[in-house]
N, C-alpha and C positions, 0 to 999 in steps of 0.2 A: 488772179484764184475768182477775177467777175469780168464779165466783159465790159471793154471801156466805154464806148457808146451808152450802155444803159448805164454807167458809174457818173457819166456827164448830166444823164438823164437824172439820175438819184439827185445829183446834188443842186439842178435848178428846182426840183421839186423842195429841197430842203431849204433853196434860198426863199420860194417862194411861200414856205410854211412859217420862217422865219419874221417875215416880213408882216405876213398877217398875225401871227403871236404878237408882233410887236402895236401893230396896229390897233387890236384889241385890246393891250395893255394900256395904250395911251388914251381908250374913249373908256375905260373902267375907270382910269385915273381921275378922267373930267367929273366923271359922275363920284366922287370920294372914294373909291373901291379898288381893292388890288385882288389880283388875279395871283400873285406867287407869294406865301407865307417869309418869304425872305429876299434880301439882294442878291443874295451869292450862294449857290451852292456848291459844298465842295467834299471832297472824301474826307476820310479820318486823320489824313495825313497832310490836308489842306490844300490838294488839287484840286481844280477847279472843273467840276462835272456839267456838261452840257446839258438840254432838256432834249434832244435826239440825237441817237446814234446811227446811223447806217451803212450800208457796206462803205459807202465813201470814205467812210473812218479808218477802214482795214483796205483799202483797195490795193494798196502796197503788199499785202501778204501773200505768199506763196505756201499752198497747204503743204507741198511736199518736201519743200525745205524749210520753212520757218515753223509749221505745228505738226507734221509726222501724225504717223500711226503712235498709238502706246506702246511703250516698250522700245522706240526707235528713234534714232536720232533726229533732232537735237533734245528729244524725252521730255516736250513740254507739255504732254499729255499725260504722262506720266512713266516711270521708269521701270515699271510693270505691264506685260501686254496685256494683261484681263484685269489690272487694277485691282480689286475688292474681289471680285467674284472668285479669285482664288483662293484670297486667305486675307481677312480684314489687317486694318492697322493694327500693330503691337499697342494693348491697352497699359500701358507703363504709368505706374501711379507713382510720384514722387514721393517720399517718405525718409523720414530719419527724425529721432529727437534721444533725447536724454543719453540712457546708456546702451550697449548693445544689445542688452538683455530685453530692455522695451522694443528696442524697434524692430527686433527679432519677433517679437508677440505681433506687432502692427504688419511686419512683411507676410506673416502666414496669415494672419487675418485677410489681406490683400489677393493674394493666392485664393484663399479659400474663397472668396465674393467674385473671383473672375479674373484678375487683374493676368493677364499674359506673359508682364515682364516687370523686372522690379528695378527702381530708379533709388540710389540712395543720394540723402541731403546729409553732407557732414556739419559739425559747427566750425564755429568761425575759428579756434585754436587748428584744428585740424586741417584745415583749409590754406593755414597759412603756414605749418610747419612748427607746431608748439605741442610738448606735450601736455596734457590735463594739471601737471601738478607744476607746468610754469608760471611763476608771478604774473605773466602778463597774460594766461587765459583766466584768472578771477575773474568770476562773474558770467564768462560767455561759455561755461563749459556744458553741455548736451544743449542750449538754448537753440539755435537753428537750425539744428542738426546734431545728428550724433557723434560722440565722442571714441575715435577711434585710435586710441593710441600705438598698438602691435598688432603684430599676427594675433595673441591671445586674443584682441577684442574682434578683430574677425572671425575669427572662429565659431566665437559665441553668437556673431552678428546673424550667420548664416548656417546656422544649428538647426539640424531637421530639415535644410533645401538641398533639392539634389541640384549642384553646381554644374552638372551635365546637363541638366535638360533647360535650366532657368537662365535667363537674360536677361543680365543684369547694366544695367548703367548706371557711373559716379561722376557726381559733379565734383570732380577734383581737377584743380588746374598745375598751380606751383606745384605742388608735392605729387603730382600725380603718377609720376615712377614707381613712389612709396607706396602708393595705395595700391596700384595695380600689382605689384611685389605683393605686398601681404595679401591680394585677392588669390594670388598664382599659388602662392605658399598656402593658403589653406583650403585651396581645392587640393592640391597635392596630398595634404593630410587625410583629406577624404576620400584618395583614389582617384581623383578626377586628372587627368595628364592635361598641361597647357592645350595640347592640341584639339580638346574637348569644350574649350570654355569659347560662350557667347556672350558677347556686351559693347562696350561702349566707354571710355575714358572722357569725358570732356577734354582736357589736356590744351585749352586753348587760353593763351597766355596773354596773345595782342591783345584780345579784347578786357583781360582783367587792367592794361594800363590805359583802358581808352575810357571803360564803360564801369568797372565793377571794384575794383583795389584791394582784389585778395592774393597779390603778386609777391613773391621772397626775392627773387635774384634778378640781377640785371638783363637784358636783353638777348643777350648774345647767348652766355650759359644756360637760361631760358629754352632758345632754340636748338640748343646743342639738348638737350636732355629729352627735347619733344622728338628731333630727327632719331635721338639713341633708341625712344619708342618704336617707331617706323622700322627700323631698322633690323631691333630686336623680335617685334611683334609678327615681323614677315615670315623669319625663321621659325619660332618658337609657337606663336600664338595666334596660326592663321587668318579664326574667326572672327579677332576680335576686331573691333573698331577702333584703331590708334588716335583717333580725336575726331571730335566732334565740334567743328568750329561755329562758334555762337553767335548769331544774331540776336537771340532772347534779350542778354544784357543790354545789348546796345540798344534795342526797341525798348527796354524798362528805362534807361534813362531817358527817354525824350525822343529819340530819333522820328524820322517819317518812315514809311514803309522803303520806298527808294533806297534813303541811307541806311535801311537793314539791311538788302540784298548788298549795296555795293560794298559796304565796309567789311561784312562779312565773307563776302567774295574776295574781296580785297587779302586780308587775312590769309584765307584759303591758298590765295598766289604766292602767298610771301612762305607758307609751311612748305607748299610742292617747291616753289625753288630752291628754299634752304635746304630738302631732303636731295634735290637732284645733285647741288652745289657738292653733298658729302659723296657724291659717287652712285647713291640708288638709281635704279633703273622706276623710270614714272611707273611702269604697270605692274611692277612688281609692291608698289604700296598704296598707289592711289585708289582701287578699288576698296580698301577698305576704309578712307576718309568720309566721314561723316558731316552731318550739319546739324544745326538747331536754331529754331524760327519762334518765335513768338505767334500768337494769333490773338489779333486785335476786333472790335466791334465792326468795323465798316465791313461788312460781310464779302462783295464781291472785289473791292480791294485787296483785302489779304488773300483770297483764293487766285487774284490775278497774281500777287506776286511771287507765290510760289512757282507758277509757272513759269514767270519770266526769269526767276532764278536758275530752273533747270536749264531752261535754253542758253545763260549765257553761259552757266559752268559746262555743260556739253563742248562749247564752241571754244571755249577756253584751253580745253584738255586738249582738243583735239588740236585745234591752229597753234595755240601758242607753244602749248607744251610737248606736243607731237604723241599724244596716247594715242595705241594702236588698239588698245582692249576697250569694247564699249564698256565694259564695267568702270573704267577708268573714267568715263565721262560723266556716269550718271550722279545725278544730284538726291543723295537719299538725306532725308532729315526727318529729325524729332520733331515733334512742336509740344510746346506747352504753351496751355493758354493766361492770356495776360492779366500778371499780377498788379500790375500798374494801373489796370481800368477799375479793377476791384473797390468798392466804397465800404468802408465803417458804416455809413448811414445806411439803414435799410440794407442789413446785407443779403436779407433773402431775394433783393433784386438782382445778388452777382449768380444767380442760380441761371436766371436768364443771360445775362451775359454770357456766360461760361458757355452756353447753348449755342446762341449765335457765333461764339470764339470755336467751337468743336466743329459747327459746321462749315464754317470757313475753312477750317483746314483741312477735313475731308475732302470738300469740295476742289482744295488745292493738290489735293492728291500727297498728303503727310504719308510717312509710313509708319512713324509710330506717335503715341499722342498721351500727353499727361491732362488730366482736367484737374483745374483749381477748385479747390472747396469756397464755400461761400463764405465763411470766418476767416479768411487767412489777411483781411486787411486787419484783423484785429489780436490772431494769435497763430498758431501752431493750429491746423485743423483736428476737430474730433474725430471719434469714430463714425460715427454719424454722417456726419457733414462728408467725409471722406468716400462713403458709401455711395450718396448723393450725385459727388460728383464722378464718381464710376458709373452709375448708371446710367448718366446722361451720356456717356459714350455707347452704352450700351443698347440704348433706347436709340441715337440714332442710329445703328450700325444695322440694328433687327427691325426697325419700325419706321424708320423715315422713307425709306424705300434710294437713297440717295448715292447708298455704294451699291446699285445695283447695275450700273452702265458706269467705263470708264471716262473721266470729263466730263460731266453732261454739260457744262456750260460751255464747253467748245463751240464755238462759232457765234455766241453771243457780239452783235455787234460791240457793245460794251466792255463784255468782258475782254476779247481780244485787243479793244483799242487800249483799255487798262493795260494791259501788259505788255504791250507796246510801250506805253507810256514810261511805266516802272523801267523797263530794259533801259529803254536810252537815257534817262538821268540816272539810273546808277552806273551806265558805261562811262557817261560822261566823269564822273566820280572817281572812276576806276581810272582813267586815263589820267584825272590830273595825280591822282596817288601814285602811279607808276611815273611820271614826271619828276616827282618829290624823292623817288627813288625808292617808292615801296611802302607798304603801308607800315613796316616797322618804324621806317622814318618818318613816316607823316606821324606815326603816333608820339615819336620824341620829341618831334617838335610841336606838340600841341595842335596839329592841324582837326585830324578826327573828332576829338573833344569839343574845338571849337562849335563845328558844325552840331554835333548833337547838344551841346547846350544852348544854343541859339535855336535849334526846334522846338527842344523843351520851353523855352522860354515863351515863344510865341504860343505856344498850345496853352500854357497855364494864364499868359494874359489873355485869351479868346473866353477859357473857362472864370476867368475874374469877372470880365465884361459882361459877360451873359452872353456871348456870341457865341460860344459853343455849350448844350446844353449836357448836364450830367444829373441825370435823374436820381434826386435824393440828395445832392451836391449844393446845385447852385438854381432849382426849379423841383417843384413840388415835393417839398421838404414836409417833413410830419413830426411831431414829437414822441421822443421815445425813451424808454425807458434803459440803463444800462443795460450792458450787456451780460448775459447767465451762461454757466456750462462751458465756457473757454478754458481750453487745456493751459496747466501753467507748468512752468518747471520749474521744481524746486532746487535751491542753492546748495541743498545737501548732496545733489548729485556729482557736484564737482567734488566735495570732500568725499565722497565715499568713491568718485573715480580714481582721487589722487590716493587714496588706503590702497585700490585695488593694482595701482601699479605698481605702490612700492612694493608688495608681497612678488610680482612677479618677475620684477628686478632680483627680489633678494633668491630666488628661484633658479632664476636660469644659471647657464653657464657663461658668467662674467669672463673669462678669459677667451670664450670663442667672442663675444660678444665686440671685446677689445681689439680683438685680431681682425674680424668683419669689418670694422670701423676704418682700422689704419689701412686696409688694403684698398678701400673706396676713397681714403683722404690721397691716396699713391695716384690711383687712376683716374678722379679729377683734375689731377696736375697734369696729366696728361691727353692723349686722345684717343682712349679707348672707350667704346662702348660702357657706358656708367650700369647699363641695366643687370647684366650679371652680378656685377658687385651688390648693386641694393639687391638682389635677390638674395644671395647668399645674406647679407645683414639680417634680412628680414626671416629667413629661416631660423634664425640663432634668436630672435624676439629682441633685436634692436626694437628702440622706439622709432617713430616717426621723427621726434625731436632731434635724437640724438643722429640721426642721417642725416635731417635737415640741418644740423648745426654743423657736420664736417664740411657737408656743401657750401653752407655760409661761409664757414673760414676760408674755403678756397674760390669762391664766387665771389663774394660780397653780397651785399641789398642793395635792391633797386629803390633810387630815391626820386620821385614822382617830380615836375617840372614845379617851381612853387608859384608862377603864375600863368595860366595859360592865355 
């Protein structure tokens, strides 16, 4: 991309520059002055940052093969040829709390406020396959998301919302097949066919074992459920994104940017291989795979992270899995701003953090985005704080100018160098995971967990020592009054949800329920695709807990390593 003679000339110039700068620092030190505020400059992930970047740092890059035009292999600059000039990213606000009725009100509010997609948060009992009346659910119903026990709740959740027009993302993993079945059945009752549905289920169980913890079944049957969804949706729900392979929670657990890329893509490789092993053609399902990334505070490192991930994924799908369709090679990604970066101290400061993270995701070319609210370090967000979070996206979209051209950071010596650096580190991790036998084996052996834990520990040490500044936490503190106006979920939600569930069970056809559950049990013993059986059970109002308990009885439950 650059003339070799010119590069050598630039290198000499840089060497001269560095010598002069070191001499200037030494001279200043003799007079008791410092010319730099720190002994070490690093990215948000701790990677060393040089003072000066030049064409010499990216001399080996070839524009056509390593960067390319937007919408063309290897998709570094964007998967869409015209970026955001044709259509802005989907502004998808993550929401869900209390009951289906309360969450339905929030969803309608978001749509009225300009949100272009819905993202469903489910409570912990729903995430791990328990009904609201199960003793294990006590105290958690409706707390961190909405309680969904059956098709009846799903019907209420989307009452008055056209499922043929809205795109819905559901953050659900172990029981993803069940919640997807509820959604399909709810749409059918509204006269919307599965072919019309658009949206995403997270459905990423490997990162649950490694970084989050809402798993149910052991790896093998969990992978079976995932590939069953791939196959079922390829034939019946063709516009649905069948998995959102999540680096978000890997980053929230403490990983670096390169680890987020590496471990997320390693999980993606495992899912693709598992689907191919069942006999699926890669181009039949790979175009519906999507990813979920975090956006942290280091603006340029985060933007480079997205670019590196797109290049790695494109080459992996083309070279490793022999995909022929360009759509199969596209790294399509939803982003959420960094929840773990939000502080309970001086929560208004979180608006600025989220703005920086929003810019990072947009400059990185995300396809959809959720912006966290300022009060989420303290509680579920209020309507006012949700509006500010959504307005943050809208101001960046319509007032900042960053969406006017595709990949505006391309060609930056620093950003291109960071892109290469993150790619190289991520590929090194992926190669090691391949040597171990794949992401599922690496998780079972605790390797990925240890790497994340080590990075989290190093970051926390830097915060506690003051080496890394967190405004309002370890520097620039103020005396603050206790927060007011936070959203609180009353424990009566659980009592009322259990009562509603009891009434639903009494009013359904329980003979049909038992027949559908028994059919599912028999199918689970064999090798049939389980999605049709789960959908049939959903249609007669079998509950999530009933369906998951049938599968628990056949598959068992996952027990994590006692020590990692």
